[in-house]
C-alpha positions as CSV (number, residue, x, y, z in Angstrom):
1,M,117.2,138.1,85.6
2,I,115.2,140.1,82.5
3,E,117.6,141.1,79.9
4,F,116.7,144.5,78.4
5,K,118.3,146.0,75.4
6,A,118.8,150.0,74.9
7,D,117.3,151.3,71.3
8,M,117.3,155.4,70.7
9,K,115.2,154.7,68.2
10,Y,113.1,154.2,71.1
11,A,114.2,157.6,72.5
12,Y,110.4,159.5,71.6
13,S,108.2,156.3,71.8
14,T,109.4,156.0,75.1
15,G,108.8,159.2,77.1
16,R,105.2,159.3,75.2
17,V,104.0,155.9,77.7
18,R,105.9,157.8,80.7
19,A,103.3,160.3,80.4
20,L,100.5,157.6,79.1
21,E,101.2,155.5,81.4
22,T,100.3,157.9,84.2
23,K,96.5,157.5,82.8
24,L,96.7,153.7,83.4
25,L,94.0,152.6,86.2
26,S,95.4,151.9,89.8
27,N,94.8,149.8,92.2
28,T,93.1,152.5,94.2
29,K,90.5,152.9,91.5
30,V,89.6,149.6,90.5
31,E,88.9,149.2,94.6
32,K,86.7,152.2,94.4
33,M,84.9,150.5,91.4
34,I,84.3,147.0,93.1
35,E,83.4,148.6,96.2
36,S,80.9,151.2,93.6
37,P,77.2,150.2,94.2
38,T,76.1,151.1,90.3
39,I,77.4,151.2,87.2
40,G,77.1,154.8,87.1
41,D,79.0,155.5,90.5
42,A,82.5,152.6,89.5
43,L,82.5,154.5,85.9
44,V,83.3,157.9,87.8
45,Y,86.4,156.7,89.2
46,L,87.5,156.4,84.8
47,E,87.8,160.2,85.0
48,D,91.4,161.4,84.8
49,T,92.1,157.9,83.5
50,A,92.7,157.1,79.3
51,Y,89.7,155.5,79.1
52,D,87.0,158.6,80.3
53,D,85.4,159.7,77.1
54,T,84.8,156.1,76.1
55,L,83.8,154.4,79.1
56,G,83.7,156.7,81.6
57,E,80.6,157.8,79.2
58,I,78.9,154.8,79.1
59,S,74.7,155.6,79.7
60,V,73.6,152.3,78.7
61,P,75.4,149.8,80.9
62,G,74.6,146.9,78.4
63,K,76.6,148.6,75.5
64,Y,80.0,148.4,77.1
65,Q,81.3,145.8,75.0
66,E,80.9,148.5,71.9
67,M,82.8,150.9,73.9
68,V,85.4,148.5,75.1
69,K,85.9,147.9,70.7
70,E,86.4,151.9,70.4
71,E,89.4,151.6,73.7
72,K,91.1,149.1,71.2
73,K,90.6,150.6,68.5
74,L,92.0,154.0,69.7
75,S,95.3,151.4,71.1
76,S,95.0,149.8,68.0
77,F,95.8,153.5,66.4
78,L,98.4,154.1,68.7
79,M,100.6,151.3,68.7
80,G,101.1,152.2,64.6
81,K,102.5,155.3,65.9
82,L,104.8,154.2,68.7
83,I,105.7,150.6,67.7
84,F,107.9,150.7,64.9
85,D,109.0,147.2,63.7
86,E,106.7,145.2,62.3
87,E,106.8,141.8,64.4
88,I,106.5,143.3,67.7
89,R,103.5,145.0,66.2
90,D,102.6,141.6,65.3
91,L,103.5,140.1,68.9
92,L,100.3,141.7,70.1
93,K,98.2,141.4,67.6
94,I,98.8,137.7,66.4
95,P,96.4,136.4,69.5
96,H,93.6,137.9,67.9
97,D,94.1,136.4,64.4
98,F,94.5,133.2,65.8
99,L,91.2,133.6,68.0
100,N,89.6,134.0,64.1
101,L,91.3,130.8,63.2
102,K,90.1,129.0,66.1
103,L,86.1,130.1,65.4
104,L,86.3,130.2,61.5
105,I,88.0,126.3,61.7
106,K,85.0,125.3,64.8
107,G,82.4,127.4,62.7
108,R,83.5,125.3,60.1
109,L,83.8,121.8,61.6
110,S,80.2,122.2,62.9
111,E,78.7,123.9,60.7
112,V,77.7,126.8,63.5
113,D,77.7,130.1,62.5
114,T,80.6,131.9,64.5
115,S,81.4,135.2,62.6
116,S,80.2,137.4,65.7
117,F,82.7,136.6,68.0
118,L,85.1,137.5,65.2
119,S,87.5,140.1,66.7
120,S,89.0,142.9,64.1
121,F,92.4,143.7,66.2
122,G,94.8,141.2,64.0
123,T,97.0,141.9,61.9
124,F,95.0,140.5,58.6
125,P,91.8,141.8,58.2
126,V,88.9,139.9,59.5
127,D,86.5,139.8,56.7
128,I,88.6,139.0,54.2
129,M,89.5,135.7,56.7
130,A,85.9,134.9,56.7
131,Q,85.7,135.8,53.4
132,A,87.9,132.8,52.8
133,F,86.6,130.0,54.6
134,Q,83.5,131.2,53.1
135,T,84.3,130.7,49.5
136,E,87.2,128.1,50.4
137,N,89.5,129.8,48.5
138,F,92.8,130.0,51.2
139,S,94.4,132.0,48.3
140,L,93.6,134.8,50.4
141,L,95.7,134.1,53.9
142,P,98.8,134.6,55.0
143,E,101.2,131.2,54.5
144,F,101.2,130.4,57.9
145,M,97.1,130.6,58.7
146,R,97.1,128.5,55.3
147,E,98.9,126.1,57.3
148,I,97.3,125.6,60.6
149,I,93.8,125.3,58.1
150,G,95.6,122.6,56.4
151,L,96.9,120.9,59.3
152,A,93.9,121.2,61.4
153,I,91.4,120.3,58.6
154,A,93.5,117.4,58.9
155,H,93.2,116.6,62.2
156,H,90.0,116.1,62.4
157,Y,89.4,114.2,60.0
158,L,92.0,112.0,61.9
159,K,90.8,112.2,65.2
160,K,86.5,113.7,65.0
161,D,87.7,115.6,67.8
162,L,86.8,119.2,68.4
163,K,88.9,119.6,71.8
164,S,91.9,118.1,69.9
165,V,92.2,120.4,67.3
166,E,92.1,123.8,69.5
167,F,95.3,122.2,71.4
168,L,96.9,121.5,68.3
169,I,95.5,125.8,67.2
170,D,97.4,126.9,70.7
171,N,100.4,124.8,69.6
172,F,100.6,126.7,66.3
173,E,100.0,130.1,68.2
174,Y,102.4,129.7,70.9
175,K,105.2,128.4,68.1
176,Y,104.4,131.3,66.0
177,M,104.4,133.2,68.3
178,L,107.9,132.4,69.8
179,S,109.4,132.6,66.7
180,L,108.3,136.5,66.0
181,A,109.7,136.9,69.6
182,E,113.4,135.5,68.4
183,R,113.0,137.1,65.4
184,T,113.2,140.5,66.7
185,K,116.1,139.5,68.9
186,I,114.7,141.1,72.1
187,P,115.5,138.9,75.2
188,F,112.5,140.7,76.6
189,L,110.0,139.8,73.9
190,K,110.9,136.0,74.0
191,Y,111.2,135.7,77.8
192,Y,107.5,136.7,77.4
193,V,106.4,134.5,75.2
194,K,108.0,131.9,77.2
195,T,106.6,132.8,80.4
196,K,102.9,133.1,78.4
197,I,103.6,129.6,77.6
198,D,104.4,128.5,81.1
199,L,101.8,129.7,82.4
200,A,99.3,128.2,79.5
201,N,101.0,124.9,80.2
202,I,100.7,124.9,84.0
203,E,97.0,125.9,83.6
204,S,96.4,122.9,81.5
205,F,98.2,120.3,83.6
206,L,96.7,121.0,86.4
207,R,93.0,121.6,84.6
208,I,93.6,117.2,83.7
209,K,95.0,116.7,86.5
210,Y,91.5,118.2,88.5
211,F,89.2,117.0,86.3
212,D,90.9,113.9,85.6
213,T,90.6,113.8,81.4
214,S,91.8,111.8,79.3
215,D,93.2,114.6,77.5
216,D,97.3,113.4,76.4
217,C,99.4,115.8,78.2
218,S,102.3,115.1,75.1
219,E,99.3,116.5,73.1
220,V,98.2,119.2,75.0
221,L,101.6,120.7,76.8
222,I,103.5,124.1,74.5
223,K,106.7,123.3,74.0
224,G,109.6,126.3,74.4
225,G,108.6,127.3,77.9
226,E,111.2,127.8,80.4
227,L,109.7,125.1,81.7
228,S,110.4,122.1,79.6
229,V,107.5,119.3,78.4
230,S,109.3,116.4,80.4
231,F,109.0,118.6,83.6
232,F,105.6,118.3,83.8
233,L,105.1,114.2,82.1
234,K,107.0,113.8,85.5
235,M,104.3,115.0,87.0
236,T,101.0,112.3,86.2
237,G,101.5,110.0,88.3
238,E,101.8,112.2,91.6
239,Q,98.2,113.4,93.0
240,I,97.3,117.2,92.6
241,E,97.3,118.6,96.4
242,S,101.5,117.6,95.9
243,L,101.9,119.6,93.3
244,S,103.4,122.8,94.5
245,S,106.2,121.5,96.0
246,S,107.4,120.5,91.8
247,F,107.4,124.3,91.2
248,K,109.5,125.8,94.1
249,N,112.8,126.2,92.1
250,T,111.2,128.0,89.6
251,P,109.8,131.8,89.1
252,Y,106.0,129.6,89.5
253,A,106.6,128.2,93.2
254,N,103.7,131.0,94.7
255,L,101.4,130.6,91.9
256,A,101.4,127.4,92.1
257,V,100.8,127.9,96.1
258,I,98.1,129.8,96.1
259,G,96.3,128.3,92.4
260,I,96.3,124.6,93.8
261,K,95.3,125.6,96.9
262,D,92.0,127.2,95.1
263,I,91.6,124.2,93.0
264,V,92.0,122.0,95.6
265,E,89.4,123.5,98.1
266,K,87.2,125.1,96.4
267,G,87.1,123.5,93.0
268,R,87.8,126.6,90.9
269,F,91.0,128.5,88.3
270,S,89.9,132.2,89.3
271,S,93.0,132.3,91.8
272,L,95.7,130.4,89.4
273,D,94.3,132.8,86.3
274,K,94.6,136.2,88.4
275,E,97.5,134.9,89.7
276,S,98.9,134.3,86.2
277,D,97.7,138.0,85.2
278,N,99.6,139.2,88.1
279,L,102.7,137.4,87.3
280,I,102.2,138.7,83.6
281,M,102.2,142.4,84.9
282,H,105.0,142.8,86.6
283,I,107.4,141.4,84.2
284,M,105.6,144.5,82.7
285,R,106.8,146.5,85.4
286,C,110.5,145.7,85.6
287,T,110.7,147.6,82.1
288,R,110.2,150.8,84.1
289,Y,113.5,150.8,84.2
290,V,114.3,151.0,80.9
291,T,115.1,154.5,80.3
292,F,114.5,153.9,76.7
293,G,113.8,150.7,74.3
294,V,110.5,149.7,72.7
295,E,110.3,147.0,75.9
296,P,108.1,149.9,77.9
297,V,106.3,150.6,75.0
298,F,104.9,147.2,74.5
299,A,104.4,147.1,78.4
300,Y,102.0,149.7,78.3
301,F,100.2,147.7,75.8
302,I,99.9,144.5,77.3
303,A,98.7,146.7,80.0
304,R,96.4,148.6,78.6
305,E,94.8,145.3,77.3
306,A,94.6,144.2,81.0
307,D,93.1,147.5,82.2
308,L,90.2,146.7,79.7
309,N,89.3,143.1,80.6
310,I,89.7,144.6,84.4
311,I,86.9,146.9,83.6
312,K,84.8,144.5,82.0
313,M,84.9,142.5,84.6
314,I,83.6,144.6,86.5
315,L,80.9,145.9,84.7
316,I,80.1,142.7,84.2
317,G,79.9,141.8,88.1
318,K,78.4,145.3,88.7
319,L,75.3,143.9,85.7
320,N,74.6,140.5,87.8
321,E,74.9,141.8,91.1
322,M,78.0,139.7,92.2
323,P,79.4,140.6,95.9
324,A,82.2,143.0,95.7
325,E,84.8,140.0,97.2
326,Q,83.3,137.9,94.6
327,M,84.8,140.2,92.2
328,R,88.1,141.1,94.6
329,E,88.9,137.6,94.2
330,R,89.2,137.3,90.7
331,I,90.6,141.1,89.4
332,P,93.6,141.2,89.1
333,A,96.4,143.6,89.7
334,T,97.0,147.4,87.9
335,F,100.0,148.6,86.1
336,N,100.2,151.7,88.1
């Protein structure tokens, strides 16, 4: 049962996103975009959506990344207007910070230029982050960034394994997000982060089982989710085909059945990814019953980000002449 907290401070913001929600993608529009013979035909269905003025005006298909970036700028600006609490905004932005940290740390340790992949939508200016790594003057960065950089570099010198460094950064990211959610004292946000941790652990555990890697589960798995690390460790001796039953009394029962079946039969994780996205969107839809509070506002920005990912997946699929059925198998449900 998801708990919500009424907050009159967000009365206007809630009303505003109720109007904006009507401009999000619908499953019907997504299906018509998938079925469209060309990119131009697909983009027609962005008419009368939130993305009509940018993505709907793409003239060169390969330029879609620039248009997506413009949409993210608009989203970031709107976020600043409708979410008054910095910690809540940070929950939406912090994954971009950790993406940048991961890229910059990996770049430093492997001597590879990763600057072209950096995101400008985090909580901290990306140019200052890059400068800090170039000059090795990490005093420019916030405390949590300095902490993870120090831990990651020390960990690499000890293990000489970039993948192990990634696991460390992922663990730190979710730990930091959970601490942010707890500080807001908003049950919905804490539930959201715990669900994200569970989904990350489910995928990591199934990848270790399917590919039979030498990765240490106790190092890979993230603490803080609704499913404990020990829940997964108890399954280490089981065959992947029988793992679905272990999830039957959890919120992930359906996801496990569909995801594991696809992994075992076809060796692919796309169904698991799709069902994970569907579950997050189901949680976001629960905010429709909130009269006023930050929860529907937060959900709107999660849904908007999901829309942009769906549009990007369709455009990439069209560029690569991917069959409609193959795209359909990968694309999750929308908020509307």
